[in-house]
PASEFI-941666 format. One record per residue (C-alpha): residue number from 1; residue in one letter; y, x, z. Coordinates in Angstrom, 3 decimals. Each point is the difference from the previous one (the first is absolute). Layout:
BEGIN
+-----+---------+----------+----------+----------+
| num | residuo |    north |     east |       up |
+-----+---------+----------+----------+----------+
| NUM |       A |        Y |        X |        Z |
...
+-----+---------+----------+----------+----------+
end
This chain:
BEGIN
+-----+---------+----------+----------+----------+
| num | residuo |    north |     east |       up |
+-----+---------+----------+----------+----------+
|   1 |       M |  -13.161 |  -44.157 |  160.731 |
|   2 |       L |   -2.762 |    2.455 |   -0.948 |
|   3 |       K |    2.247 |    1.474 |   -2.731 |
|   4 |       L |    2.765 |    0.579 |    2.571 |
|   5 |       I |   -2.405 |    1.765 |    2.384 |
|   6 |       N |   -1.326 |    2.195 |   -2.828 |
|   7 |       L |    3.526 |    0.838 |   -1.115 |
|   8 |       L |    1.024 |    0.949 |    3.559 |
|   9 |       F |   -3.128 |    2.122 |    0.378 |
|  10 |       I |    0.622 |    1.869 |   -3.255 |
|  11 |       A |    3.681 |    0.540 |    0.858 |
|  12 |       S |   -0.813 |    1.323 |    3.469 |
|  13 |       M |   -2.676 |    2.365 |   -1.361 |
|  14 |       A |    2.414 |    1.322 |   -2.641 |
|  15 |       L |    2.645 |    0.579 |    2.670 |
|  16 |       F |   -2.538 |    1.717 |    2.260 |
|  17 |       F |   -1.226 |    2.425 |   -2.669 |
|  18 |       T |    3.515 |    0.725 |   -1.280 |
|  19 |       A |    1.230 |    0.783 |    3.523 |
|  20 |       C |   -2.970 |    2.261 |    0.707 |
|  21 |       T |    0.441 |    1.849 |   -3.283 |
|  22 |       S |    3.719 |    0.691 |    0.456 |
|  23 |       T |   -0.529 |    1.207 |    3.574 |
|  24 |       K |   -2.871 |    2.276 |   -1.011 |
|  25 |       Y |    1.972 |    1.381 |   -2.938 |
|  26 |       N |    2.908 |    0.964 |    2.256 |
|  27 |       N |   -2.110 |    2.017 |    2.433 |
|  28 |       V |    1.163 |    3.438 |    1.184 |
|  29 |       N |   -3.329 |    1.405 |   -1.280 |
|  30 |       N |    1.224 |   -0.734 |   -3.535 |
|  31 |       Y |    2.906 |    2.412 |    0.515 |
|  32 |       I |   -1.469 |    2.683 |    2.268 |
|  33 |       D |   -3.646 |    1.081 |   -0.074 |
|  34 |       L |   -0.840 |   -0.344 |    3.702 |
|  35 |       S |   -3.648 |    0.958 |   -0.536 |
|  36 |       K |    0.961 |    3.679 |   -0.276 |
|  37 |       I |    2.287 |    0.058 |    3.037 |
|  38 |       N |   -1.271 |    1.024 |    3.423 |
|  39 |       K |    0.216 |   -3.080 |    2.200 |
|  40 |       Q |    0.222 |    0.297 |    3.751 |
|  41 |       Y |   -2.228 |   -2.816 |    1.234 |
|  42 |       T |    1.169 |   -1.880 |    3.077 |
|  43 |       S |   -2.215 |   -1.846 |    2.432 |
|  44 |       D |    0.134 |   -2.912 |    2.403 |
|  45 |       S |   -2.632 |   -2.537 |    1.064 |
|  46 |       C |    1.887 |   -2.603 |   -2.080 |
|  47 |       T |    0.240 |    1.979 |   -3.255 |
|  48 |       F |   -2.130 |    1.403 |   -2.801 |
|  49 |       S |    0.841 |    2.346 |   -2.902 |
|  50 |       S |    3.571 |    0.369 |    1.253 |
|  51 |       Y |    1.905 |    3.180 |   -0.813 |
|  52 |       I |    3.311 |    1.761 |   -0.398 |
|  53 |       L |    0.952 |    2.497 |   -2.675 |
|  54 |       N |    2.929 |    2.022 |   -1.223 |
|  55 |       T |    0.262 |    0.932 |   -3.647 |
|  56 |       S |    2.536 |    1.331 |   -2.431 |
|  57 |       S |    0.213 |   -0.245 |   -3.769 |
|  58 |       A |    2.429 |    1.152 |   -2.654 |
|  59 |       E |    0.506 |   -3.596 |   -1.128 |
|  60 |       Y |    0.484 |   -1.768 |    3.359 |
|  61 |       G |    0.782 |    2.727 |    2.530 |
|  62 |       D |   -1.164 |   -0.284 |    3.607 |
|  63 |       I |   -2.016 |   -3.062 |    1.012 |
|  64 |       F |   -1.556 |   -1.004 |    3.332 |
|  65 |       I |   -2.664 |   -2.733 |    0.150 |
|  66 |       E |   -1.674 |   -1.729 |    2.907 |
|  67 |       Q |   -2.868 |   -2.368 |   -0.769 |
|  68 |       V |   -1.065 |   -2.289 |    2.865 |
|  69 |       N |   -3.150 |   -2.089 |   -0.445 |
|  70 |       L |   -0.709 |   -2.299 |    2.936 |
|  71 |       N |   -3.477 |   -1.269 |    0.797 |
|  72 |       N |   -0.436 |   -3.768 |   -0.441 |
|  73 |       N |   -0.161 |   -0.517 |    3.775 |
|  74 |       C |    3.383 |    1.681 |    0.595 |
|  75 |       E |    3.587 |   -1.147 |   -0.417 |
|  76 |       W |    3.509 |    1.408 |    0.089 |
|  77 |       N |    2.074 |   -0.763 |    3.121 |
|  78 |       G |    3.248 |   -0.222 |   -1.978 |
|  79 |       F |    1.506 |    0.687 |   -3.409 |
|  80 |       Q |   -1.655 |    3.023 |   -1.597 |
|  81 |       R |    2.993 |    1.371 |   -1.929 |
|  82 |       S |    2.193 |   -0.172 |    3.105 |
|  83 |       Y |   -2.579 |    2.012 |    1.921 |
|  84 |       F |   -0.013 |    2.594 |   -2.777 |
|  85 |       D |    3.816 |    0.118 |   -0.125 |
|  86 |       D |    0.228 |    0.470 |    3.776 |
|  87 |       L |   -2.596 |    2.789 |    0.106 |
|  88 |       F |    1.616 |    1.790 |   -2.963 |
|  89 |       K |    3.408 |   -0.234 |    1.664 |
|  90 |       E |   -1.365 |    1.255 |    3.334 |
|  91 |       K |   -1.992 |    2.941 |   -1.407 |
|  92 |       N |    2.933 |    1.180 |   -2.139 |
|  93 |       S |    2.599 |   -0.438 |    2.791 |
|  94 |       I |    2.018 |   -2.307 |   -2.242 |
|  95 |       K |    3.047 |   -1.576 |    1.645 |
|  96 |       T |    0.562 |   -2.823 |   -2.497 |
|  97 |       M |   -2.254 |   -1.401 |   -2.709 |
|  98 |       V |    1.477 |   -3.033 |   -1.722 |
|  99 |       A |   -1.600 |   -1.940 |   -2.854 |
| 100 |       I |    2.620 |   -0.253 |   -2.750 |
| 101 |       E |   -2.276 |   -1.467 |   -2.667 |
| 102 |       R |   -3.280 |   -1.902 |    0.204 |
| 103 |       L |   -1.926 |   -1.482 |   -2.905 |
| 104 |       D |   -3.128 |   -2.104 |    0.399 |
| 105 |       F |   -2.639 |   -0.515 |   -2.651 |
| 106 |       Q |   -3.539 |   -1.288 |    0.312 |
| 107 |       G |   -1.738 |    2.283 |    2.516 |
| 108 |       Y |    2.859 |    2.543 |    0.051 |
| 109 |       E |    3.196 |    0.584 |    1.907 |
| 110 |       F |    2.396 |    2.680 |   -1.296 |
| 111 |       S |    2.607 |    1.207 |    2.512 |
| 112 |       T |    2.920 |    2.391 |   -0.328 |
| 113 |       Y |    1.314 |    1.439 |    3.265 |
| 114 |       L |    3.230 |    1.708 |    0.957 |
| 115 |       I |   -0.951 |    2.614 |    2.573 |
| 116 |       N |    2.521 |    1.369 |    2.514 |
| 117 |       D |    2.796 |   -1.560 |   -2.090 |
| 118 |       K |   -0.484 |    2.782 |   -2.558 |
| 119 |       Y |   -3.395 |    0.197 |   -1.744 |
| 120 |       I |   -2.093 |   -2.339 |   -2.164 |
| 121 |       M |   -3.760 |   -0.523 |    0.281 |
| 122 |       N |   -2.348 |   -2.446 |   -1.754 |
| 123 |       L |   -3.051 |   -1.703 |    1.466 |
| 124 |       I |   -2.629 |   -1.874 |   -1.963 |
| 125 |       Y |   -2.089 |   -2.313 |    2.169 |
| 126 |       K |   -3.121 |   -1.462 |   -1.608 |
| 127 |       F |   -2.001 |   -2.627 |    1.853 |
| 128 |       S |   -3.063 |   -2.113 |   -0.697 |
| 129 |       G |   -2.476 |   -1.425 |    2.484 |
| 130 |       N |   -0.703 |    2.630 |    2.639 |
| 131 |       E |    1.246 |    2.866 |   -2.197 |
| 132 |       N |    3.475 |    1.439 |    0.472 |
| 133 |       K |    1.442 |    2.954 |   -1.889 |
| 134 |       F |    3.312 |    1.653 |    0.890 |
| 135 |       I |    1.439 |    2.366 |   -2.602 |
| 136 |       I |    3.066 |    2.092 |    0.736 |
| 137 |       D |    1.560 |    1.084 |   -3.264 |
| 138 |       Y |    2.557 |    2.644 |    0.935 |
| 139 |       N |    1.422 |    0.294 |   -3.554 |
| 140 |       G |   -0.127 |   -3.699 |   -0.945 |
| 141 |       K |   -1.598 |    0.538 |   -3.418 |
| 142 |       L |   -3.396 |   -1.606 |    0.713 |
| 143 |       F |    1.821 |   -2.815 |    1.825 |
| 144 |       T |    2.136 |   -0.697 |   -3.088 |
| 145 |       K |   -2.912 |    0.203 |   -2.429 |
| 146 |       M |   -2.137 |   -2.416 |    2.049 |
| 147 |       I |    2.819 |   -2.551 |    0.351 |
| 148 |       R |    0.503 |    0.060 |   -3.764 |
| 149 |       Q |   -3.554 |   -1.279 |   -0.393 |
| 150 |       F |    1.262 |   -3.200 |    1.675 |
| 151 |       D |    3.636 |    0.028 |   -1.179 |
| 152 |       K |    0.644 |    1.957 |   -3.206 |
| 153 |       T |    3.794 |   -0.223 |    0.505 |
| 154 |       Y |    0.006 |    1.658 |    3.433 |
| 155 |       E |    2.398 |    2.925 |    0.390 |
| 156 |       N |   -0.218 |    2.152 |    3.125 |
| 157 |       K |    3.662 |    0.582 |    0.855 |
| 158 |       Y |   -0.990 |    2.361 |    2.843 |
| 159 |       L |   -1.951 |    2.637 |   -2.000 |
| 160 |       K |    2.940 |    2.418 |   -0.251 |
| 161 |       K |    0.979 |   -0.331 |    3.681 |
| 162 |       P |   -0.974 |    2.684 |    2.555 |
| 163 |       R |   -3.690 |   -0.499 |    0.860 |
| 164 |       F |   -1.722 |    0.157 |    3.390 |
| 165 |       S |   -2.795 |    2.547 |    0.267 |
| 166 |       S |   -2.535 |    0.684 |    2.746 |
| 167 |       N |   -3.457 |    1.364 |    0.701 |
| 168 |       Y |   -1.172 |   -3.291 |    1.472 |
| 169 |       N |   -3.700 |    0.088 |    0.847 |
| 170 |       S |   -0.475 |   -2.665 |    2.649 |
| 171 |       S |   -2.258 |   -3.044 |   -0.118 |
| 172 |       L |    0.051 |   -3.557 |    1.289 |
| 173 |       V |   -3.776 |    0.232 |    0.413 |
| 174 |       N |    0.148 |    3.173 |    2.089 |
| 175 |       Q |    2.861 |   -1.402 |    2.095 |
| 176 |       N |   -1.686 |   -3.379 |    0.549 |
| 177 |       I |   -1.602 |    1.031 |    3.296 |
| 178 |       L |    3.492 |    0.614 |    1.419 |
| 179 |       K |    2.043 |   -2.610 |   -1.859 |
| 180 |       N |   -2.499 |   -2.891 |   -0.363 |
| 181 |       Y |    0.916 |   -0.870 |   -3.596 |
| 182 |       F |   -3.261 |   -1.866 |   -0.545 |
| 183 |       N |   -3.057 |   -0.977 |    2.000 |
| 184 |       E |   -3.315 |   -1.793 |   -0.147 |
| 185 |       E |    0.062 |   -3.800 |    0.045 |
| 186 |       F |   -2.141 |   -1.469 |    2.732 |
| 187 |       E |   -1.300 |   -3.524 |   -0.332 |
| 188 |       A |    0.003 |   -2.073 |    3.134 |
| 189 |       L |   -3.436 |   -0.840 |    1.318 |
| 190 |       D |   -0.542 |   -3.695 |    0.640 |
+-----+---------+----------+----------+----------+
end
């Protein structure tokens, strides 16, 4: 019995460290040096170190990132990616935004959208604990490269299609006071 418990412990620790390593390896910071990019910090009583940024590189093209870090005493009032999708659609006056491809890997969701029945856009959603990162990849190159870290055979059949472009600069954190995306948890007093 003790051997079985030890074996289970060792297997679970190996799985834990392998999962953490692969997630850390496939971090956007490994592709784009965010330390040199001017971040626009966002603020709410439920968040810390949250920001938005727009950047462009020769390799990946235009990228938008929103990082939302919730305090431990706060919680989302719904599904985070849906909130992001809705705000993006609203702020860009998009009529239709349909997910035509969605791939899930540990801690990541990769979505391809058909916008206004004409344009393609990719969204990388990274989540862990109270940290959520939304990455709009207008050209799809970072999106493809990150997926290939999970699935080496992945081919992005939408790369050559007309791409959606915008100057999106809105924030879930800044809109929270109006939209109530997240709030502080209150424990009932006995």
